[in-house]
C-alpha positions as CSV (number, residue, x, y, z in Angstrom):
1,M,59.3,-37.0,44.7
2,N,62.7,-35.3,44.9
3,P,63.6,-32.8,42.2
4,I,66.1,-35.1,40.4
5,R,63.6,-37.9,40.2
6,L,60.9,-35.5,39.1
7,A,63.1,-34.1,36.3
8,L,64.0,-37.7,35.1
9,F,60.3,-38.7,35.1
10,S,59.3,-35.6,33.2
11,L,62.1,-36.3,30.7
12,F,61.0,-39.9,30.3
13,L,57.3,-38.9,29.8
14,F,58.2,-36.3,27.2
15,A,60.3,-38.8,25.3
16,A,57.5,-41.4,25.4
17,V,55.0,-38.9,24.1
18,A,57.4,-37.9,21.4
19,V,57.8,-41.5,20.3
20,V,54.1,-42.1,20.1
21,R,53.6,-38.9,18.1
22,A,56.4,-39.9,15.8
23,V,54.8,-43.2,14.8
24,E,51.1,-42.2,15.1
25,P,49.6,-42.1,11.6
26,S,48.2,-38.8,10.4
27,A,44.4,-38.5,11.0
28,K,44.0,-38.1,7.2
29,P,47.0,-39.4,5.4
30,N,47.5,-38.7,1.7
31,I,46.6,-41.8,-0.3
32,I,48.2,-42.8,-3.6
33,F,47.2,-46.0,-5.4
34,I,49.5,-46.8,-8.4
35,L,47.8,-49.2,-10.7
36,S,49.9,-50.6,-13.5
37,D,48.1,-52.0,-16.5
38,D,49.0,-55.7,-17.0
39,I,52.1,-55.8,-14.8
40,A,52.7,-59.3,-13.4
41,Q,54.3,-60.2,-10.1
42,G,57.0,-61.9,-12.1
43,D,58.0,-58.7,-13.9
44,L,59.4,-57.2,-10.7
45,G,62.8,-57.8,-9.2
46,C,61.3,-58.0,-5.7
47,Y,59.1,-60.9,-6.9
48,G,62.0,-62.8,-8.6
49,Q,62.5,-61.1,-12.0
50,K,66.2,-61.4,-13.1
51,L,66.3,-59.7,-16.5
52,I,64.2,-56.6,-16.1
53,Q,65.5,-53.9,-13.7
54,T,63.0,-52.4,-11.2
55,P,65.2,-50.8,-8.5
56,N,62.7,-48.2,-7.3
57,I,59.8,-50.6,-6.9
58,D,62.2,-53.1,-5.3
59,R,63.3,-50.4,-2.8
60,M,59.6,-49.5,-2.2
61,A,59.0,-53.1,-1.2
62,S,62.0,-53.1,1.1
63,E,60.8,-49.9,2.8
64,G,57.3,-51.3,3.2
65,T,55.3,-54.5,3.0
66,R,55.4,-56.9,0.0
67,C,52.3,-59.0,-0.3
68,T,52.3,-62.3,-2.2
69,Q,48.5,-62.7,-2.3
70,T,47.0,-59.4,-3.4
71,Y,43.9,-60.2,-5.5
72,C,42.5,-58.0,-8.4
73,G,38.8,-57.5,-9.0
74,T,38.9,-59.9,-12.0
75,T,41.3,-60.6,-14.8
76,V,40.6,-57.8,-17.3
77,C,40.8,-54.1,-17.2
78,A,37.4,-52.3,-16.7
79,P,35.8,-54.7,-14.2
80,S,39.0,-55.0,-12.1
81,R,39.2,-51.2,-11.9
82,T,35.5,-51.0,-11.0
83,S,36.1,-53.3,-8.1
84,L,38.9,-51.1,-6.8
85,M,36.8,-48.0,-7.2
86,I,33.5,-49.2,-5.7
87,G,34.5,-51.8,-3.1
88,K,32.5,-54.7,-4.6
89,H,33.4,-58.1,-5.9
90,M,32.3,-59.3,-9.3
91,G,29.1,-60.9,-8.0
92,H,27.7,-57.5,-7.2
93,S,29.6,-55.3,-9.7
94,P,27.8,-53.3,-12.4
95,I,30.8,-54.0,-14.7
96,R,31.8,-57.6,-15.1
97,A,33.6,-57.6,-18.5
98,N,35.3,-55.2,-21.0
99,R,32.3,-54.0,-22.9
100,E,33.0,-51.3,-25.6
101,L,30.0,-49.3,-26.7
102,N,31.3,-47.3,-29.7
103,A,34.4,-45.7,-31.2
104,E,35.5,-44.3,-27.9
105,G,34.2,-45.5,-24.5
106,Q,33.2,-48.5,-22.5
107,L,30.0,-49.4,-20.6
108,P,29.8,-46.7,-18.0
109,L,29.3,-47.0,-14.3
110,P,25.6,-46.5,-13.7
111,E,23.8,-43.6,-12.0
112,G,24.1,-43.8,-8.2
113,T,27.5,-45.5,-8.2
114,F,29.5,-44.7,-5.0
115,T,33.3,-44.5,-5.4
116,V,36.3,-44.2,-3.2
117,A,36.9,-40.8,-4.8
118,Q,33.5,-39.6,-3.6
119,L,34.2,-41.0,-0.1
120,L,37.5,-39.2,0.1
121,K,36.3,-36.0,-1.5
122,S,33.5,-35.8,1.1
123,S,36.3,-36.1,3.8
124,G,38.2,-33.1,2.5
125,Y,40.6,-34.7,0.1
126,K,41.7,-33.3,-3.3
127,T,41.3,-36.1,-5.8
128,A,42.7,-36.9,-9.2
129,C,42.7,-39.8,-11.6
130,I,45.8,-39.6,-13.9
131,G,46.5,-42.2,-16.5
132,K,43.6,-44.3,-17.7
133,W,39.9,-44.5,-16.7
134,G,37.9,-46.8,-18.9
135,M,34.6,-46.8,-16.9
136,G,32.6,-44.2,-18.8
137,M,33.1,-41.2,-21.1
138,F,32.6,-37.7,-19.9
139,D,29.0,-37.4,-21.2
140,T,27.9,-40.5,-19.3
141,T,27.1,-41.5,-15.8
142,G,30.5,-43.1,-15.6
143,S,32.6,-39.9,-16.1
144,P,35.4,-39.7,-13.5
145,L,34.4,-36.0,-13.0
146,K,30.9,-37.1,-11.9
147,L,32.2,-39.7,-9.5
148,G,34.4,-37.8,-7.1
149,F,37.5,-36.8,-9.0
150,D,38.4,-33.1,-9.0
151,H,40.9,-33.6,-11.8
152,F,41.5,-36.1,-14.7
153,F,44.3,-36.4,-17.1
154,G,45.1,-39.1,-19.6
155,Y,43.0,-41.6,-21.6
156,N,39.4,-42.2,-20.9
157,C,38.8,-45.0,-23.4
158,Q,40.9,-48.2,-22.8
159,R,41.0,-48.9,-26.6
160,H,42.4,-45.4,-27.1
161,A,45.1,-46.3,-24.5
162,H,46.5,-49.0,-26.8
163,S,48.6,-46.4,-28.5
164,Y,51.5,-44.8,-26.6
165,F,51.7,-42.2,-29.3
166,P,48.0,-41.0,-29.3
167,K,46.8,-38.0,-31.2
168,Y,45.3,-36.6,-28.0
169,L,44.8,-37.0,-24.3
170,Y,42.2,-35.5,-22.1
171,K,42.7,-32.8,-19.4
172,D,39.5,-33.1,-17.4
173,D,36.9,-33.4,-20.2
174,Q,38.8,-31.4,-22.8
175,R,41.0,-32.9,-25.5
176,V,44.7,-32.0,-25.5
177,E,46.1,-32.5,-29.0
178,L,49.5,-34.1,-29.3
179,P,51.0,-32.9,-32.6
180,G,53.3,-35.3,-34.4
181,N,51.6,-38.5,-33.1
182,D,49.8,-40.8,-35.4
183,G,47.9,-43.0,-32.9
184,N,49.5,-46.1,-34.3
185,Q,48.7,-49.1,-32.1
186,R,51.4,-51.4,-33.6
187,I,54.7,-52.1,-32.1
188,E,56.5,-49.8,-34.6
189,G,54.4,-46.8,-33.5
190,K,56.4,-43.6,-33.1
191,G,55.6,-40.0,-32.6
192,A,56.7,-36.7,-31.1
193,I,55.2,-37.2,-27.6
194,Y,55.3,-40.5,-25.7
195,S,52.1,-40.5,-23.6
196,Q,53.7,-41.5,-20.4
197,N,55.8,-38.3,-20.4
198,P,52.9,-35.8,-19.9
199,I,51.1,-38.4,-17.7
200,S,54.0,-38.7,-15.3
201,E,54.6,-35.0,-15.2
202,E,50.9,-34.4,-14.4
203,T,51.2,-36.7,-11.3
204,L,54.1,-34.7,-10.0
205,K,52.2,-31.4,-10.6
206,F,49.2,-32.6,-8.7
207,V,51.2,-33.8,-5.7
208,T,53.1,-30.6,-5.5
209,A,50.0,-28.4,-5.8
210,N,48.3,-30.3,-3.1
211,K,51.1,-30.9,-0.6
212,G,49.4,-28.8,2.0
213,H,46.3,-30.8,2.6
214,P,45.1,-34.4,2.2
215,F,44.9,-35.7,-1.4
216,F,44.0,-39.0,-3.2
217,L,45.9,-39.8,-6.3
218,Y,44.7,-42.7,-8.4
219,Y,47.7,-43.1,-10.7
220,S,46.4,-45.5,-13.3
221,V,49.6,-46.1,-15.4
222,T,49.1,-47.7,-18.8
223,L,52.6,-49.3,-18.8
224,P,53.3,-52.1,-19.7
225,H,50.1,-52.9,-21.5
226,G,50.4,-53.8,-25.2
227,S,50.9,-52.4,-27.8
228,F,54.5,-52.8,-26.7
229,Q,55.7,-49.3,-27.7
230,I,58.5,-47.3,-26.1
231,D,60.4,-44.1,-27.0
232,D,63.7,-45.3,-25.7
233,Q,64.8,-48.9,-25.2
234,G,67.6,-47.7,-22.9
235,I,69.7,-50.4,-21.3
236,Y,67.9,-53.1,-23.3
237,K,68.8,-51.7,-26.7
238,N,71.7,-54.0,-27.4
239,K,70.2,-57.1,-25.8
240,P,70.0,-60.2,-28.1
241,W,66.2,-60.1,-27.9
242,T,63.3,-59.4,-30.2
243,E,62.1,-55.8,-30.5
244,E,59.0,-56.8,-28.6
245,Q,61.0,-58.2,-25.7
246,K,63.3,-55.1,-25.6
247,N,60.3,-52.8,-25.6
248,Y,58.5,-54.7,-22.9
249,A,61.5,-54.7,-20.6
250,A,62.0,-51.0,-21.3
251,M,58.3,-50.3,-20.5
252,V,58.5,-52.0,-17.2
253,T,61.7,-50.1,-16.3
254,R,60.2,-46.8,-17.4
255,L,57.3,-47.5,-15.1
256,D,59.8,-48.2,-12.3
257,T,61.6,-44.9,-13.0
258,D,58.3,-42.9,-12.7
259,V,57.4,-44.6,-9.5
260,G,60.8,-43.6,-8.2
261,R,60.3,-40.0,-9.2
262,L,57.0,-39.9,-7.4
263,L,58.4,-41.4,-4.2
264,A,61.4,-39.0,-4.4
265,L,59.0,-36.1,-4.6
266,L,57.2,-37.1,-1.5
267,K,60.4,-37.0,0.4
268,E,61.4,-33.7,-1.2
269,L,58.1,-32.1,-0.1
270,N,58.4,-33.6,3.4
271,I,55.1,-35.5,3.1
272,D,56.6,-38.9,2.8
273,E,55.5,-40.0,6.3
274,K,52.0,-38.6,5.7
275,T,51.5,-40.7,2.6
276,L,50.2,-44.2,2.1
277,V,51.3,-45.6,-1.3
278,I,50.0,-48.8,-2.7
279,F,51.4,-50.4,-5.9
280,S,49.6,-53.1,-7.8
281,G,48.4,-54.3,-11.2
282,D,44.9,-54.7,-12.6
283,N,45.4,-58.4,-13.5
284,G,48.1,-61.0,-13.9
285,S,50.4,-61.5,-16.8
286,S,48.9,-60.7,-20.2
287,F,50.7,-63.4,-22.1
288,A,51.1,-67.1,-21.8
289,P,54.1,-68.7,-20.1
290,N,55.2,-70.4,-23.3
291,S,55.0,-67.2,-25.4
292,P,58.3,-65.4,-26.4
293,L,57.8,-62.9,-23.7
294,G,56.7,-65.4,-21.1
295,E,59.6,-67.7,-21.8
296,L,62.3,-65.0,-21.7
297,F,61.2,-63.2,-18.6
298,N,60.1,-66.4,-16.8
299,Q,56.9,-64.9,-15.3
300,A,55.8,-68.3,-14.3
301,A,58.7,-68.7,-11.9
302,N,56.4,-68.1,-9.0
303,G,54.7,-71.3,-9.9
304,M,51.2,-70.1,-10.5
305,R,48.9,-71.3,-13.3
306,G,47.1,-69.1,-15.7
307,Y,47.1,-65.5,-16.9
308,K,44.8,-62.7,-18.1
309,R,41.2,-63.7,-18.8
310,E,41.5,-66.8,-16.6
311,L,40.5,-67.2,-13.0
312,Y,43.5,-69.3,-11.9
313,E,46.0,-67.7,-9.5
314,G,48.3,-66.5,-12.2
315,G,45.6,-64.2,-13.5
316,L,44.2,-63.1,-10.2
317,R,47.2,-62.5,-7.9
318,N,49.1,-59.3,-8.4
319,A,52.0,-57.4,-7.1
320,G,50.9,-55.8,-3.8
321,I,53.4,-53.4,-2.3
322,I,52.4,-51.0,0.5
323,R,54.5,-48.2,1.9
324,W,53.9,-45.7,4.6
325,P,57.0,-44.9,6.6
326,G,56.5,-45.2,10.4
327,V,53.2,-47.1,10.0
328,V,53.4,-50.0,7.5
329,P,56.2,-52.4,8.7
330,A,59.3,-52.1,6.5
331,G,60.8,-55.3,5.1
332,R,57.7,-57.4,5.8
333,I,56.7,-60.1,3.4
334,S,53.1,-61.2,3.9
335,D,51.1,-64.1,2.4
336,E,47.9,-62.9,3.9
337,P,45.3,-62.4,1.2
338,W,43.4,-59.2,0.5
339,A,41.5,-57.9,-2.5
340,F,40.8,-54.7,-4.5
341,W,37.4,-54.4,-3.0
342,D,39.0,-53.9,0.4
343,F,40.5,-50.5,-0.7
344,L,37.3,-48.4,-0.3
345,P,36.5,-49.5,3.3
346,T,40.2,-49.1,4.1
347,C,40.1,-45.5,2.9
348,A,36.9,-45.0,4.9
349,E,38.6,-45.9,8.1
350,L,41.8,-43.9,7.3
351,S,39.9,-40.8,6.4
352,G,36.9,-41.0,8.7
353,G,34.6,-40.9,5.6
354,K,31.1,-42.4,5.7
355,I,29.9,-45.1,3.4
356,P,26.2,-44.7,2.4
357,A,24.0,-47.4,3.9
358,G,22.8,-48.4,0.4
359,A,26.3,-48.8,-1.0
360,Q,26.5,-52.5,0.1
361,I,30.3,-52.7,0.2
362,D,31.8,-56.2,0.0
363,G,35.3,-55.3,1.2
364,L,36.8,-55.2,4.6
365,S,39.2,-52.5,6.0
366,I,42.8,-53.7,6.1
367,V,43.9,-50.8,8.3
368,P,44.9,-53.3,11.1
369,F,47.1,-55.1,8.6
370,L,48.7,-51.8,7.4
371,K,49.7,-51.1,11.0
372,G,51.4,-54.4,11.5
373,G,48.5,-56.7,12.4
374,S,46.6,-59.3,10.4
375,V,44.1,-59.0,7.6
376,P,40.6,-59.4,8.9
377,K,39.1,-62.8,8.4
378,R,36.3,-63.3,5.8
379,E,34.1,-66.1,4.6
380,Y,35.3,-66.1,1.0
381,F,36.8,-64.2,-2.0
382,Y,34.7,-64.3,-5.2
383,W,35.3,-63.6,-8.9
384,E,33.6,-63.9,-12.2
385,L,34.2,-62.8,-15.8
386,H,31.8,-62.6,-18.8
387,E,33.9,-62.4,-22.0
388,G,32.5,-65.2,-24.1
389,V,31.9,-67.9,-21.6
390,S,30.9,-66.8,-18.1
391,I,33.5,-68.1,-15.6
392,Q,33.6,-68.1,-11.8
393,A,36.0,-68.7,-9.0
394,V,35.8,-68.7,-5.2
395,R,38.3,-69.0,-2.4
396,W,37.6,-69.9,1.2
397,G,40.5,-70.5,3.5
398,D,43.1,-72.3,1.4
399,W,40.5,-74.0,-0.8
400,K,39.9,-72.6,-4.3
401,A,37.2,-73.5,-6.8
402,V,37.1,-72.7,-10.5
403,R,34.3,-73.2,-12.9
404,N,35.0,-72.4,-16.6
405,G,31.4,-72.1,-17.7
406,P,28.0,-72.6,-16.2
407,S,27.8,-76.2,-17.6
408,K,31.4,-77.1,-16.7
409,S,32.3,-79.1,-13.6
410,I,33.7,-77.3,-10.6
411,E,37.4,-77.8,-10.0
412,I,38.8,-77.9,-6.5
413,Y,42.4,-77.0,-5.5
414,D,44.3,-76.8,-2.2
415,L,46.3,-73.6,-2.5
416,K,48.4,-74.3,0.5
417,S,50.1,-77.3,-1.2
418,D,49.2,-76.7,-4.8
419,V,49.5,-73.0,-5.8
420,A,50.0,-74.2,-9.4
421,E,46.4,-75.6,-9.3
422,A,47.7,-78.7,-11.0
423,H,45.7,-81.3,-8.9
424,D,41.9,-81.1,-9.2
425,L,40.5,-82.7,-6.0
426,A,36.8,-82.4,-7.0
427,L,36.2,-86.2,-7.4
428,A,37.9,-86.9,-4.1
429,K,36.2,-84.2,-2.1
430,P,32.5,-83.9,-3.2
431,E,31.7,-82.0,0.0
432,L,34.0,-79.2,-1.2
433,V,32.3,-79.1,-4.6
434,A,29.0,-78.6,-2.7
435,R,30.5,-75.9,-0.6
436,A,31.9,-74.1,-3.7
437,Q,28.5,-74.3,-5.4
438,E,26.9,-72.8,-2.3
439,L,29.3,-69.9,-2.1
440,M,29.1,-69.2,-5.9
441,S,25.3,-69.0,-5.7
442,A,25.4,-66.8,-2.6
443,A,28.0,-64.4,-4.1
444,H,26.4,-64.0,-7.6
445,V,23.6,-61.6,-8.2
446,D,22.1,-61.7,-11.7
447,D,22.8,-58.7,-13.9
448,P,20.9,-58.3,-17.2
449,N,24.1,-56.9,-18.9
450,F,26.1,-60.0,-17.9
451,P,23.9,-63.1,-17.9
452,M,25.5,-66.4,-17.1
453,R,26.1,-68.2,-20.4
454,D,28.2,-70.8,-22.0
455,K,28.5,-69.1,-25.4
456,K,28.8,-65.5,-26.5
457,E,25.7,-64.3,-28.3
458,K,25.9,-62.1,-31.3
459,N,24.1,-59.1,-29.8
460,M,26.6,-58.7,-27.0
461,G,28.8,-55.7,-27.0
462,K,32.3,-56.1,-28.3
463,A,34.9,-57.0,-25.7
464,G,38.0,-54.8,-25.3
465,K,41.5,-55.6,-24.1
C-alpha cells in the first residue's frame, strides 16, 4: 500500500474507532430513576396536556424515548414501588396493598428481600433514596438502609408524606426537625419549609458528591400526590380556577422545574452522557375523569379507562420517559410495553451485577430496547391489588383481562382496537376467558398477608393512600 493510501486508511480507521467510542455506553452508567407520586400521563405536555406547563420533562422526552405503554407494579403506592425495587410482579410480591401498621410506617419488606439497590451497591455503585420510601421503618427489615441504600433523605412513612409542610424529615435514620411547620395535611397547609425544597437540594448534593464514580439515585418525588399543597402557585395564581386546581398545576410544574435542575446539573458536571435517567409515576391518575381536577386538565384525553385503585389501563399505564444521550434514541415514541419489574434485571445487565439464584425475578432486561431495539417478548404481564376486594388483571399480546373480585366474571378487552376497555368480549370469546383464568392462576402465589377475598375483613390492617 502506498504512503498516501496508508495514511488515508489509518485516518479512516481512527475516525471509525472514535465514532464507536463516542456512542459506546459506559460499562457502568450512572442510573437515576425519577418516580413521581400519582403523576398521570395526561399531566404532561409531551403526552397531550394543554394547561399545565412541563417544559423540562417535555424536552427530556424529545431528547430521549417517550413510551406510551409503561406499566407500574400495581395502582397504589407501596406495592407499586416494591415491584420497582425487587423485580417481581404482584403475584409474587411480598407487598400487594398499602398496609399501615401503626402511627408511622407500612408493612415492611421481609427479611431476605433482594433489591435493585443491593444489586448496584454490590457492583460498586453509591446508592441513595431521596424523597419517599414507604416500605418499612428504620427499625424493621424493610429499612432502606438495610436494603442497599447508602443514604436516605425524606419521608419514610407514606402517610407522613401527605403533608408538604411536615414537622420533620429523615436524614438516613435520624429525624431532621423543620421548625415553623405544623404538619397540616389539608389543602390550606402552610409552613416555613416546603418539603420539596430540601428534598430537591439533597438530590443535587448527592449527584455532585458522587460525580466521579457510578451512582444510583432513586429520586422518589412526592409531587403531585395529595394533599394538594404548594408554597407558590406561580404562573397559575391568577387563573380562574379553584385553589385545588391552581395548586395541582403548580405542583406538577414544580416537579418539572426540579427535573430540569437535575438534568442541567448532569450537563454541568459533564456526566450527562454517562447517565441513564428514567422518569415515571407509581400509578395512573389519582382522581376520576369527571372530578373537578379531571375535567379541567382532561387527563382522560388519552382515551384510557380507569384510575388509581383500578386495574384498567388508566390506572396501570404511566409516563415512561427514558434519556441517555448517545445510547437511547432521541425523539423516539414507542408503544412497546414494559413494566416496573423489568428495572432490576435491566440494571443487572447494565452494571454487570449478579442476581442471586433464589431471587426469582419476574422482569426481563430492556437493555436492547434502550439501545434502539425492541422490548423482549414475554408470555404475559400480571397485576393484582388487595385493598378491600382482591382484584386481578393480566395482559398477553394485545388481549387484556380484568377480574374485579374472586367471584366476579372475567372481562376481556382487545387493547389494539379498544384502549378504553369499553367492549367486554368475554361472552363472544370464551377461549380467551379460559386463557386468562389459566394465566391468573399461574401468576398468583398465595400470600397469607394478602388472601384472595371478595370483602375486606375487620382484622385486616388499615389501607393507606
